[in-house]
N, CA, C and O atoms as CSV, one atom per row, in Angstrom:
chain,resi,resn,atom,element,x,y,z
A,1,MET,N,N,-41.429,11.323,-4.230
A,1,MET,CA,C,-41.379,10.102,-3.478
A,1,MET,C,C,-40.462,9.070,-4.139
A,1,MET,O,O,-39.730,8.339,-3.471
A,2,VAL,N,N,-40.524,9.035,-5.462
A,2,VAL,CA,C,-39.675,8.084,-6.176
A,2,VAL,C,C,-38.209,8.438,-5.973
A,2,VAL,O,O,-37.381,7.550,-5.767
A,3,ILE,N,N,-37.887,9.690,-6.026
A,3,ILE,CA,C,-36.499,10.121,-5.831
A,3,ILE,C,C,-36.041,9.771,-4.424
A,3,ILE,O,O,-34.927,9.285,-4.226
A,4,TRP,N,N,-36.907,10.022,-3.446
A,4,TRP,CA,C,-36.565,9.676,-2.059
A,4,TRP,C,C,-36.323,8.172,-1.929
A,4,TRP,O,O,-35.388,7.760,-1.242
A,5,SER,N,N,-37.145,7.351,-2.574
A,5,SER,CA,C,-36.978,5.895,-2.526
A,5,SER,C,C,-35.648,5.496,-3.145
A,5,SER,O,O,-34.954,4.626,-2.618
A,6,ILE,N,N,-35.293,6.115,-4.243
A,6,ILE,CA,C,-34.017,5.806,-4.907
A,6,ILE,C,C,-32.849,6.199,-3.998
A,6,ILE,O,O,-31.915,5.419,-3.813
A,7,ILE,N,N,-32.900,7.384,-3.442
A,7,ILE,CA,C,-31.833,7.862,-2.549
A,7,ILE,C,C,-31.751,6.963,-1.319
A,7,ILE,O,O,-30.661,6.584,-0.889
A,8,HIS,N,N,-32.912,6.625,-0.756
A,8,HIS,CA,C,-32.945,5.769,0.426
A,8,HIS,C,C,-32.364,4.385,0.110
A,8,HIS,O,O,-31.581,3.849,0.893
A,9,ALA,N,N,-32.740,3.817,-1.019
A,9,ALA,CA,C,-32.221,2.496,-1.419
A,9,ALA,C,C,-30.718,2.569,-1.655
A,9,ALA,O,O,-29.982,1.668,-1.254
A,10,HIS,N,N,-30.264,3.623,-2.296
A,10,HIS,CA,C,-28.835,3.792,-2.548
A,10,HIS,C,C,-28.067,3.927,-1.235
A,10,HIS,O,O,-27.010,3.319,-1.066
A,11,THR,N,N,-28.592,4.714,-0.317
A,11,THR,CA,C,-27.947,4.907,0.987
A,11,THR,C,C,-27.914,3.590,1.760
A,11,THR,O,O,-26.902,3.238,2.366
A,12,ARG,N,N,-29.035,2.870,1.730
A,12,ARG,CA,C,-29.107,1.590,2.419
A,12,ARG,C,C,-28.113,0.584,1.805
A,12,ARG,O,O,-27.442,-0.139,2.542
A,13,ASP,N,N,-28.015,0.534,0.501
A,13,ASP,CA,C,-27.063,-0.352,-0.172
A,13,ASP,C,C,-25.624,0.023,0.177
A,13,ASP,O,O,-24.775,-0.836,0.417
A,14,LYS,N,N,-25.380,1.322,0.197
A,14,LYS,CA,C,-24.033,1.798,0.530
A,14,LYS,C,C,-23.670,1.417,1.960
A,14,LYS,O,O,-22.554,0.968,2.221
A,15,ARG,N,N,-24.615,1.596,2.893
A,15,ARG,CA,C,-24.400,1.254,4.289
A,15,ARG,C,C,-24.199,-0.261,4.446
A,15,ARG,O,O,-23.322,-0.697,5.191
A,16,GLN,N,N,-25.007,-1.053,3.749
A,16,GLN,CA,C,-24.878,-2.514,3.811
A,16,GLN,C,C,-23.526,-2.960,3.237
A,16,GLN,O,O,-22.884,-3.856,3.784
A,17,ALA,N,N,-23.104,-2.343,2.150
A,17,ALA,CA,C,-21.807,-2.672,1.549
A,17,ALA,C,C,-20.677,-2.343,2.528
A,17,ALA,O,O,-19.713,-3.101,2.639
A,18,GLU,N,N,-20.792,-1.233,3.227
A,18,GLU,CA,C,-19.773,-0.844,4.215
A,18,GLU,C,C,-19.747,-1.837,5.378
A,18,GLU,O,O,-18.675,-2.217,5.851
A,19,GLN,N,N,-20.919,-2.253,5.834
A,19,GLN,CA,C,-20.988,-3.241,6.914
A,19,GLN,C,C,-20.397,-4.575,6.469
A,19,GLN,O,O,-19.653,-5.208,7.217
A,20,ASP,N,N,-20.728,-5.001,5.252
A,20,ASP,CA,C,-20.171,-6.255,4.728
A,20,ASP,C,C,-18.651,-6.171,4.617
A,20,ASP,O,O,-17.937,-7.102,4.991
A,21,ARG,N,N,-18.166,-5.044,4.097
A,21,ARG,CA,C,-16.720,-4.859,3.964
A,21,ARG,C,C,-16.049,-4.904,5.331
A,21,ARG,O,O,-15.000,-5.530,5.484
A,22,THR,N,N,-16.635,-4.254,6.316
A,22,THR,CA,C,-16.085,-4.239,7.670
A,22,THR,C,C,-16.062,-5.645,8.264
A,22,THR,O,O,-15.079,-6.048,8.886
A,23,LYS,N,N,-17.152,-6.385,8.068
A,23,LYS,CA,C,-17.190,-7.758,8.583
A,23,LYS,C,C,-16.122,-8.627,7.923
A,23,LYS,O,O,-15.455,-9.407,8.604
A,24,TRP,N,N,-15.952,-8.503,6.609
A,24,TRP,CA,C,-14.922,-9.292,5.908
A,24,TRP,C,C,-13.517,-8.898,6.371
A,24,TRP,O,O,-12.665,-9.764,6.569
A,25,GLU,N,N,-13.278,-7.614,6.542
A,25,GLU,CA,C,-11.969,-7.167,7.035
A,25,GLU,C,C,-11.683,-7.736,8.419
A,25,GLU,O,O,-10.574,-8.194,8.695
A,26,GLU,N,N,-12.698,-7.701,9.290
A,26,GLU,CA,C,-12.512,-8.258,10.636
A,26,GLU,C,C,-12.239,-9.754,10.578
A,26,GLU,O,O,-11.378,-10.255,11.301
A,27,TRP,N,N,-12.962,-10.469,9.728
A,27,TRP,CA,C,-12.753,-11.912,9.590
A,27,TRP,C,C,-11.348,-12.200,9.041
A,27,TRP,O,O,-10.652,-13.091,9.528
A,28,ILE,N,N,-10.953,-11.447,8.040
A,28,ILE,CA,C,-9.612,-11.641,7.455
A,28,ILE,C,C,-8.539,-11.352,8.497
A,28,ILE,O,O,-7.580,-12.114,8.619
A,29,MET,N,N,-8.683,-10.283,9.237
A,29,MET,CA,C,-7.695,-9.942,10.270
A,29,MET,C,C,-7.641,-11.021,11.349
A,29,MET,O,O,-6.559,-11.358,11.831
A,30,ALA,N,N,-8.784,-11.561,11.728
A,30,ALA,CA,C,-8.817,-12.633,12.730
A,30,ALA,C,C,-8.088,-13.867,12.195
A,30,ALA,O,O,-7.336,-14.510,12.928
A,31,GLN,N,N,-8.310,-14.197,10.917
A,31,GLN,CA,C,-7.628,-15.347,10.320
A,31,GLN,C,C,-6.126,-15.123,10.245
A,31,GLN,O,O,-5.344,-16.030,10.531
A,32,VAL,N,N,-5.724,-13.923,9.863
A,32,VAL,CA,C,-4.292,-13.609,9.779
A,32,VAL,C,C,-3.649,-13.699,11.159
A,32,VAL,O,O,-2.563,-14.260,11.301
A,33,LYS,N,N,-4.309,-13.153,12.171
A,33,LYS,CA,C,-3.779,-13.234,13.535
A,33,LYS,C,C,-3.671,-14.680,13.997
A,33,LYS,O,O,-2.672,-15.075,14.599
A,34,HIS,N,N,-4.705,-15.468,13.712
A,34,HIS,CA,C,-4.690,-16.882,14.104
A,34,HIS,C,C,-3.549,-17.616,13.402
A,34,HIS,O,O,-2.795,-18.355,14.036
A,35,ASN,N,N,-3.428,-17.410,12.093
A,35,ASN,CA,C,-2.364,-18.080,11.336
A,35,ASN,C,C,-0.983,-17.620,11.787
A,35,ASN,O,O,-0.055,-18.425,11.864
A,36,SER,N,N,-0.845,-16.346,12.082
A,36,SER,CA,C,0.432,-15.823,12.552
A,36,SER,C,C,0.798,-16.409,13.910
A,36,SER,O,O,1.944,-16.792,14.147
A,37,ALA,N,N,-0.181,-16.473,14.786
A,37,ALA,CA,C,0.072,-17.040,16.115
A,37,ALA,C,C,0.443,-18.516,15.996
A,37,ALA,O,O,1.341,-18.994,16.688
A,38,GLU,N,N,-0.250,-19.229,15.118
A,38,GLU,CA,C,0.041,-20.652,14.912
A,38,GLU,C,C,1.437,-20.838,14.320
A,38,GLU,O,O,2.188,-21.715,14.745
A,39,ALA,N,N,1.773,-20.013,13.344
A,39,ALA,CA,C,3.096,-20.095,12.729
A,39,ALA,C,C,4.176,-19.749,13.746
A,39,ALA,O,O,5.226,-20.391,13.776
A,40,LEU,N,N,3.934,-18.753,14.570
A,40,LEU,CA,C,4.901,-18.371,15.598
A,40,LEU,C,C,5.096,-19.497,16.607
A,40,LEU,O,O,6.219,-19.769,17.032
A,41,THR,N,N,4.005,-20.146,16.986
A,41,THR,CA,C,4.092,-21.277,17.909
A,41,THR,C,C,4.892,-22.415,17.290
A,41,THR,O,O,5.741,-23.010,17.954
A,42,ASN,N,N,4.629,-22.720,16.025
A,42,ASN,CA,C,5.378,-23.772,15.337
A,42,ASN,C,C,6.862,-23.432,15.250
A,42,ASN,O,O,7.714,-24.291,15.477
A,43,MET,N,N,7.166,-22.190,14.923
A,43,MET,CA,C,8.569,-21.777,14.830
A,43,MET,C,C,9.250,-21.844,16.198
A,43,MET,O,O,10.415,-22.228,16.296
A,44,GLN,N,N,8.528,-21.474,17.243
A,44,GLN,CA,C,9.091,-21.539,18.584
A,44,GLN,C,C,9.356,-22.984,18.970
A,44,GLN,O,O,10.381,-23.286,19.580
A,45,ASP,N,N,8.430,-23.890,18.615
A,45,ASP,CA,C,8.644,-25.314,18.891
A,45,ASP,C,C,9.877,-25.833,18.148
A,45,ASP,O,O,10.682,-26.577,18.709
A,46,LYS,N,N,10.014,-25.436,16.889
A,46,LYS,CA,C,11.189,-25.858,16.109
A,46,LYS,C,C,12.460,-25.288,16.716
A,46,LYS,O,O,13.477,-25.977,16.791
A,47,LEU,N,N,12.408,-24.040,17.146
A,47,LEU,CA,C,13.573,-23.414,17.772
A,47,LEU,C,C,13.946,-24.144,19.056
A,47,LEU,O,O,15.125,-24.372,19.326
A,48,ASP,N,N,12.946,-24.506,19.841
A,48,ASP,CA,C,13.201,-25.261,21.078
A,48,ASP,C,C,13.832,-26.613,20.768
A,48,ASP,O,O,14.763,-27.037,21.452
A,49,ASP,N,N,13.325,-27.292,19.732
A,49,ASP,CA,C,13.899,-28.586,19.329
A,49,ASP,C,C,15.343,-28.420,18.880
A,49,ASP,O,O,16.210,-29.211,19.252
A,50,LEU,N,N,15.596,-27.395,18.083
A,50,LEU,CA,C,16.963,-27.150,17.617
A,50,LEU,C,C,17.895,-26.806,18.774
A,50,LEU,O,O,19.047,-27.240,18.796
A,51,GLN,N,N,17.403,-26.035,19.729
A,51,GLN,CA,C,18.220,-25.682,20.892
A,51,GLN,C,C,18.540,-26.927,21.706
A,51,GLN,O,O,19.662,-27.090,22.186
A,52,ARG,N,N,17.558,-27.802,21.860
A,52,ARG,CA,C,17.766,-29.059,22.586
A,52,ARG,C,C,18.801,-29.928,21.860
A,52,ARG,O,O,19.694,-30.499,22.486
A,53,ASP,N,N,18.665,-30.018,20.538
A,53,ASP,CA,C,19.630,-30.790,19.754
A,53,ASP,C,C,21.022,-30.188,19.860
A,53,ASP,O,O,22.008,-30.913,19.992
A,54,PHE,N,N,21.102,-28.864,19.803
A,54,PHE,CA,C,22.397,-28.190,19.931
A,54,PHE,C,C,23.019,-28.460,21.296
A,54,PHE,O,O,24.216,-28.730,21.395
A,55,ASP,N,N,22.210,-28.389,22.340
A,55,ASP,CA,C,22.717,-28.668,23.686
A,55,ASP,C,C,23.232,-30.102,23.793
A,55,ASP,O,O,24.278,-30.353,24.391
A,56,ASN,N,N,22.480,-31.044,23.205
A,56,ASN,CA,C,22.926,-32.448,23.229
A,56,ASN,C,C,24.237,-32.614,22.479
A,56,ASN,O,O,25.145,-33.299,22.950
A,57,LEU,N,N,24.336,-31.988,21.311
A,57,LEU,CA,C,25.572,-32.088,20.530
A,57,LEU,C,C,26.742,-31.424,21.257
A,57,LEU,O,O,27.866,-31.925,21.216
A,58,SER,N,N,26.482,-30.320,21.910
A,58,SER,CA,C,27.537,-29.641,22.671
A,58,SER,C,C,28.044,-30.540,23.801
A,58,SER,O,O,29.244,-30.634,24.056
A,59,HIS,N,N,27.098,-31.192,24.463
A,59,HIS,CA,C,27.469,-32.113,25.546
A,59,HIS,C,C,28.295,-33.275,24.992
A,59,HIS,O,O,29.314,-33.646,25.576
A,60,GLU,N,N,27.860,-33.847,23.872
A,60,GLU,CA,C,28.613,-34.939,23.254
A,60,GLU,C,C,30.005,-34.472,22.834
A,60,GLU,O,O,30.980,-35.204,23.005
A,61,LYS,N,N,30.105,-33.265,22.288
A,61,LYS,CA,C,31.400,-32.714,21.868
A,61,LYS,C,C,32.340,-32.583,23.063
A,61,LYS,O,O,33.514,-32.947,22.989
A,62,GLU,N,N,31.802,-32.053,24.170
A,62,GLU,CA,C,32.624,-31.910,25.368
A,62,GLU,C,C,33.084,-33.274,25.872
A,62,GLU,O,O,34.234,-33.427,26.283
A,63,HIS,N,N,32.206,-34.251,25.843
A,63,HIS,CA,C,32.553,-35.599,26.281
A,63,HIS,C,C,33.643,-36.189,25.379
A,63,HIS,O,O,34.602,-36.788,25.866
A,64,MET,N,N,33.490,-36.018,24.070
A,64,MET,CA,C,34.494,-36.526,23.134
A,64,MET,C,C,35.825,-35.811,23.325
A,64,MET,O,O,36.881,-36.439,23.260
A,65,ALA,N,N,35.781,-34.513,23.558
A,65,ALA,CA,C,37.010,-33.748,23.770
A,65,ALA,C,C,37.732,-34.248,25.024
A,65,ALA,O,O,38.958,-34.357,25.032
A,66,GLN,N,N,36.975,-34.550,26.080
A,66,GLN,CA,C,37.591,-35.093,27.295
A,66,GLN,C,C,38.228,-36.447,27.028
A,66,GLN,O,O,39.324,-36.728,27.512
A,67,GLN,N,N,37.539,-37.294,26.254
A,67,GLN,CA,C,38.101,-38.604,25.927
A,67,GLN,C,C,39.387,-38.458,25.124
A,67,GLN,O,O,40.375,-39.138,25.399
A,68,TYR,N,N,39.373,-37.572,24.131
A,68,TYR,CA,C,40.581,-37.363,23.330
A,68,TYR,C,C,41.723,-36.809,24.167
A,68,TYR,O,O,42.874,-37.204,23.983
A,69,GLU,N,N,41.421,-35.910,25.073
A,69,GLU,CA,C,42.463,-35.373,25.955
A,69,GLU,C,C,43.057,-36.477,26.819
A,69,GLU,O,O,44.267,-36.513,27.039
A,70,GLN,N,N,42.206,-37.381,27.311
A,70,GLN,CA,C,42.701,-38.503,28.107
A,70,GLN,C,C,43.572,-39.412,27.258
A,70,GLN,O,O,44.618,-39.873,27.714
A,71,GLN,N,N,43.150,-39.676,26.024
A,71,GLN,CA,C,43.944,-40.522,25.135
A,71,GLN,C,C,45.282,-39.863,24.814
A,71,GLN,O,O,46.319,-40.526,24.807
A,72,ILE,N,N,45.259,-38.565,24.549
A,72,ILE,CA,C,46.503,-37.850,24.258
A,72,ILE,C,C,47.422,-37.880,25.471
A,72,ILE,O,O,48.629,-38.081,25.342
A,73,SER,N,N,46.845,-37.680,26.641
A,73,SER,CA,C,47.639,-37.725,27.870
A,73,SER,C,C,48.265,-39.109,28.050
A,73,SER,O,O,49.438,-39.216,28.406
A,74,THR,N,N,47.500,-40.151,27.811
A,74,THR,CA,C,48.021,-41.523,27.924
A,74,THR,C,C,49.140,-41.748,26.916
A,74,THR,O,O,50.174,-42.324,27.255
A,75,LEU,N,N,48.943,-41.300,25.687
A,75,LEU,CA,C,49.979,-41.461,24.666
A,75,LEU,C,C,51.238,-40.665,25.012
A,75,LEU,O,O,52.350,-41.134,24.768
A,76,ARG,N,N,51.078,-39.488,25.568
A,76,ARG,CA,C,52.238,-38.683,25.954
A,76,ARG,C,C,53.021,-39.372,27.076
A,76,ARG,O,O,54.252,-39.377,27.071
A,77,ARG,N,N,52.290,-39.956,28.040
A,77,ARG,CA,C,52.983,-40.693,29.105
A,77,ARG,C,C,53.730,-41.892,28.537
A,77,ARG,O,O,54.872,-42.167,28.907
A,78,ALA,N,N,53.053,-42.609,27.620
A,78,ALA,CA,C,53.710,-43.771,27.003
A,78,ALA,C,C,54.911,-43.322,26.197
A,78,ALA,O,O,55.947,-43.986,26.216
A,79,ASN,N,N,54.798,-42.221,25.496
A,79,ASN,CA,C,55.911,-41.691,24.709
A,79,ASN,C,C,57.069,-41.280,25.613
A,79,ASN,O,O,58.229,-41.519,25.279
A,80,THR,N,N,56.768,-40.671,26.740
A,80,THR,CA,C,57.799,-40.277,27.697
A,80,THR,C,C,58.521,-41.514,28.224
A,80,THR,O,O,59.748,-41.521,28.322
A,81,ILE,N,N,57.775,-42.549,28.560
A,81,ILE,CA,C,58.379,-43.788,29.052
A,81,ILE,C,C,59.271,-44.394,27.977
A,81,ILE,O,O,60.381,-44.836,28.273
A,82,LEU,N,N,58.796,-44.420,26.727
A,82,LEU,CA,C,59.605,-44.972,25.632
A,82,LEU,C,C,60.871,-44.161,25.408
A,82,LEU,O,O,61.931,-44.729,25.148
A,83,ARG,N,N,60.772,-42.840,25.505
A,83,ARG,CA,C,61.972,-41.997,25.354
A,83,ARG,C,C,62.976,-42.279,26.469
A,83,ARG,O,O,64.182,-42.347,26.233
A,84,GLN,N,N,62.464,-42.442,27.677
A,84,GLN,CA,C,63.375,-42.741,28.791
A,84,GLN,C,C,64.075,-44.083,28.572
A,84,GLN,O,O,65.280,-44.210,28.789
A,85,GLU,N,N,63.304,-45.078,28.139
A,85,GLU,CA,C,63.907,-46.378,27.851
A,85,GLU,C,C,64.925,-46.260,26.721
A,85,GLU,O,O,65.993,-46.871,26.771
A,86,ASN,N,N,64.587,-45.469,25.702
A,86,ASN,CA,C,65.504,-45.270,24.576
A,86,ASN,C,C,66.782,-44.569,25.038
A,86,ASN,O,O,67.882,-44.937,24.627
A,87,ASP,N,N,66.628,-43.561,25.894
A,87,ASP,CA,C,67.803,-42.859,26.412
A,87,ASP,C,C,68.671,-43.804,27.241
A,87,ASP,O,O,69.897,-43.767,27.139
A,88,LYS,N,N,68.050,-44.646,28.056
A,88,LYS,CA,C,68.805,-45.629,28.852
A,88,LYS,C,C,69.548,-46.598,27.932
A,88,LYS,O,O,70.703,-46.946,28.176
A,89,TYR,N,N,68.857,-47.028,26.863
A,89,TYR,CA,C,69.471,-47.958,25.925
A,89,TYR,C,C,70.691,-47.307,25.264
A,89,TYR,O,O,71.757,-47.916,25.173
A,90,HIS,N,N,70.521,-46.061,24.804
A,90,HIS,CA,C,71.635,-45.353,24.161
A,90,HIS,C,C,72.766,-45.090,25.152
A,90,HIS,O,O,73.941,-45.145,24.788
A,91,ALA,N,N,72.415,-44.809,26.389
A,91,ALA,CA,C,73.456,-44.585,27.404
A,91,ALA,C,C,74.221,-45.866,27.656
A,91,ALA,O,O,75.432,-45.837,27.876
A,92,LYS,N,N,73.532,-46.978,27.627
A,92,LYS,CA,C,74.181,-48.250,27.918
A,92,LYS,C,C,74.936,-48.798,26.713
A,92,LYS,O,O,76.061,-49.277,26.851
A,93,TYR,N,N,74.317,-48.730,25.517
A,93,TYR,CA,C,74.914,-49.359,24.338
A,93,TYR,C,C,75.429,-48.373,23.301
A,93,TYR,O,O,76.119,-48.771,22.362
A,94,GLY,N,N,75.108,-47.103,23.453
A,94,GLY,CA,C,75.536,-46.124,22.472
A,94,GLY,C,C,74.675,-46.168,21.223
A,94,GLY,O,O,73.665,-46.870,21.166
A,95,ASN,N,N,75.095,-45.405,20.222
A,95,ASN,CA,C,74.359,-45.403,18.954
A,95,ASN,C,C,74.857,-46.522,18.077
A,95,ASN,O,O,76.064,-46.627,17.861
A,96,LEU,N,N,73.998,-47.348,17.570
A,96,LEU,CA,C,74.390,-48.448,16.679
A,96,LEU,C,C,74.124,-48.097,15.251
A,96,LEU,O,O,74.391,-48.901,14.358
């Protein structure tokens, strides 16, 4: 009877240890999944913010490029007018 009690207690302890280990593993896995999902959500939010910032900067760049093109076009027209005036001056007065 004593041997049976020892074997029974050992088996019960072993079974309880296995149940405890299983419960801890499940809890740890649940925490890891929760933390991973939270981290993924945070990273996705940051990615969305960065994409929004990139889109805004791209729009600003395009706007600035259009302004510079307009300024260059205006300067080229002014330069053409000045060259024409210079050519007229040289035609009229020659090279001094």
